[in-house]
N, C-alpha and C positions, 0 to 999 in steps of 0.2 A: 504494500500500500504506500502511495506517495506521502511523504512527510511535508507538512506545510510550516512556514516560518512563524509560528505563533509566538516564539520566544521574544520576538522584537516588538510585540504589541504591548501597549500600555493598557492595563485593565483598571479603569476608574472604580472606586468604591461607591456603590449606590445603595440606597435603602431598598430592601426587598418589598416594602409595602407600597411602592409606587413605581409606575413606569418611568423610563428615562425622561429627563426634562424635555418638554416641547413635543412629546409624542403622545398619541392617543393611548389611553390605558386599555390594553387588551385583556386585562385580568377580569374574570367575571366577578360579580358581587358576591362577597363571602364574609360571613361573620368571623370574628377572631376565634381561633381554635382553643377550646377549653383546656384547662390544666390537666384534667384527668386523661383526656385523649392524648395529650403530649406525653404524659407519663407512660401510658400503655404503649405508644409507639417507641419510646426510648427503651422500654423493657424488651420489646420485640427485637429491636436492632441489637441490643446488648446480648441477648441470648444467642443470636446467630454467630457462628464462627466463620462461615463462608457465605457471605450474603450476595445474592444475585439480585441486581437492580435492573428494572426496565423502565425507561423514561419516554415521555411523549411530549406533544406540543405544549401542554399546560405548564411544563417546566420553563419554557422559553418566553412565555407571555410577559413575564416580569422583566425581560430584557428588551421589550418593545417589539416582539415578533408575534403576530396573531396566530391563533389556532383556527381550525376549521369549524368545530362543532359547539363551542361554548355558547351558552344561552345569552343572547343580547349583544355579544361582542365578537363572536367567531365569524369567520368569513361567510359561512352559510347564512348566518343571521343578518349580516349587514348588506349582503349583495345576493344576486341570483347567479353569481359566477361559480363554476366548478373547475377543478384542477385539470391540467392537461392529461389526456389519455395517451398511453404509449403508442397504440396503433395509429392514432391521428398524427402524432409527431413524426412517426416513421414514414407514413405514406404521403403526407401533404407538405409540399414546400411552403405554401402559404401559411400553414399552421406553424411551421418552424420559424418563419419570418415573424409572425405575430408573437410567438413565445419569446424569441430572442430579443425583439424590440422591447417588450415589456420588462424582460429580465435585465436588459441593459440599463433601462431607466431606474429600476429598483435596486440595482446592485450596489451603488455607493452607500445607501442606507443599510441594506441587509448585511453587507460584508463588514460594516463597522460595528454592528451590535456586539455587545460584550457579555461574558458570563455574569450571572447574578449570584446571589447568596446560596441558592440551591446547588448550582454547579460547583461552587467552591467547597461546600459542605461535603458533597459526594467525593470530590477529589481528596479531601482530608481523610475521609473514611478509607479510601484506597491506601493512602500513605500509612495509616495506622494498621493496615493489614486486615481490616474489618470487611471491606468490600472485595469480594472475590472476582466478580465480573460485572460490567455494566453494558447493557444493550440499549441503544437509543434508536427510536423511530424517527428522530429529527434529522434534518439534513443541513443544519445551520452551523455545524462545527464548533458550537459553544463548549461542548465537553472537552474537545481537543484544546481549545483556547485556554480552558481552565487548568490544563495539565493532566487530564485523565489519560492513563496509559492502558489499563486493562479494559479496553473499550472495543465494542463492535458497533459500527454505524450500519444498522440493519438495512436501511433504505438508501445508503450511499451518502454523498456529501456534495452540496451545491458548489463548494469551493474547488471541485475537480471537474474536468471536462473529458469526455470519452469520445473517441472517433469510432463510429459504428463500422467503418471500413477496415482499418488496420488494428484497432484496439489500443492505439496510443492514448495515454493519459497525460493531460497537461493541467496547468494551474489556471483557474478561472480568471484571475486578475490579469494574466497575459492576454486572454481572449478579450477582456474589456479594452485593452490598448488597441487591439486589432479592430474592434468595433469603432473606436474613436477615429482611427486612421481611415477606415472605409466610409465613415459617415460624419465628416467634419462639420457639415452645415445642418445636420438633421436635428430637429428639436421636437419635443413632445411635452405636453402638460401631463404630469403624473396624476393618477387617481388613487384608488384604494390599494393599499399594500396587501400582499398575499403571504401565506406561511412559507412558500418556497422562494420568496424574494422578488417576484415580479409585481407589476402594478397594472391597474386597469387602464387601457388605452382604447380609444375608438379605432375601428378597423381602418378608416381613411388615414389615420395618423401614421400607420406602419407601412403604407404602400411603397414608399421610397427607401425603406430601411434595407441596407445591404448586410447579408450574413456571410461570413467567410467559411471556407471549407478547411479540412485538415491540411496542414502545411506539408505533411509527409506523403499523403496518398490522394488528397482531394475528396476524401469521404465526408459524410455527414457528421457534424459535431453535435453532441448531446450532453447535457449535464450528467455527471456520473451519479444519478439518482434513479430510484425505482419509481417510474411514473405509475399512476393508477392504471390498472389493467395489465400491468406487467407482473412478473413473479420475482421473488428474491432468489438469488443464486443458491443452488442446492448445497454447494460446499459451505457457504456462509451459514445456512440454516443448520446443517449438521454440526458445524463448529459451535454454534450457540447451544444446541442440545447437549453437546459434550461439556460445555462450561456449566450448564444447568445441572448436569448429573454430578458434578463435583461440589455443588453448593448444598446448603442445608436449610435455606430460607429464601423467600422471594419478596421483594418490595417493589411495588408499582408506584411510580411517581409521575403525576401529571399526564395521565393517559386514560381515555375512556375505553381503550382497547376495542374499539369498533372495527378496526382493521384486523383481519385474521392473521396476518403475518406476525403480529406481536402477540395476539391472544392465544395462539397455539402453544406458546411456551408456558402460559399460565395453566392451560389445560394439562400439559405434560407434568407440571409441578403438582397439580391437584391429584393426578393419577398416582404420583409417587408419594402422596400424603405429606407433602412438604408444607410447612406453615406459610401462609400468604398474607401480606398486609398491603393495603392500598391507601395512598395519600393523593387525593384529587378533589377538585371542586365539581360537584355534580355526580350523577350515577355513572357506573361503568358496566361493561359487559360481564365482568367477573366478580361483581359484588357478592354473589351467592357462593363463591368459592373462597372468599377471604375470611380469616378468623378475626381480622381487625380492619375497619374502614375509618379513616380519618379525613374530615373535610377541612381544607385550609389551603392557604397560599404556600406553595412549595418552599420558597425562600424563607418566609417567616417561620415555618415549622421546622425545617431541617437545620436552620442556623441556630436554633435554641436547643437542639438535642446534642448535649455535650457528652461524649464518650470518653472513658478512661481506660 
């Protein structure tokens, strides 16, 4: 897997209870987590020796990145937009043009988002030897920016670009420079930001946007992420199952688990009679499988769980 230069980034300290200054708050309304629930979650994590964590978009809302499904503030609640489908991207040059134009406009904001208190708490648990493996369904690279090493990006990462022809992988920031070179006079008014980093643009705004091909083979360039309608690489899935088998407890953080690619690991954990806890705002697909469900903002909750 390509390593990205996160060590050169400055990570400003921000309060977990609010979105970054100047940005719309994408965190759903939620009351403060009660002390009893915090104590129960701390006890759950303390008892685990090899904790397996799976995270979702709810973890990154406190960094200013929206999710899809949250009531009132998720992308589906705010717009009628739906994410790019894999088949559409592959078969339609116009769809790729529209996707990359939107992504080009949204990239400066998306790429600058920083880890929040929840990302840093999970990284500290790894350093302490508590967290055995972390699987994220997010494509925002915030766990990597926080320094997480025992990490699988289940759906890939928007900071990498894949050539569908030769398989070459490159850094997304380099593609941004190519976009700028090919479109020096192109301008567009940005609309609503999406969880994968693009923004809403009217179709007529993207008609003149030029999209480069792979420099090595001339092939189609695609973000190295799993679009809706595509499947996660089987080798990656088996790797995650193997890490789960080495673990003794599972914690879900910031995910409704509506997508099967993540939910299947909770089903496997349940089949193995592993204890499962969930920290999320709102219901999840696996609530009936969990011995503990805590409602609260991920950063506010995880940052006050002090392990020794």
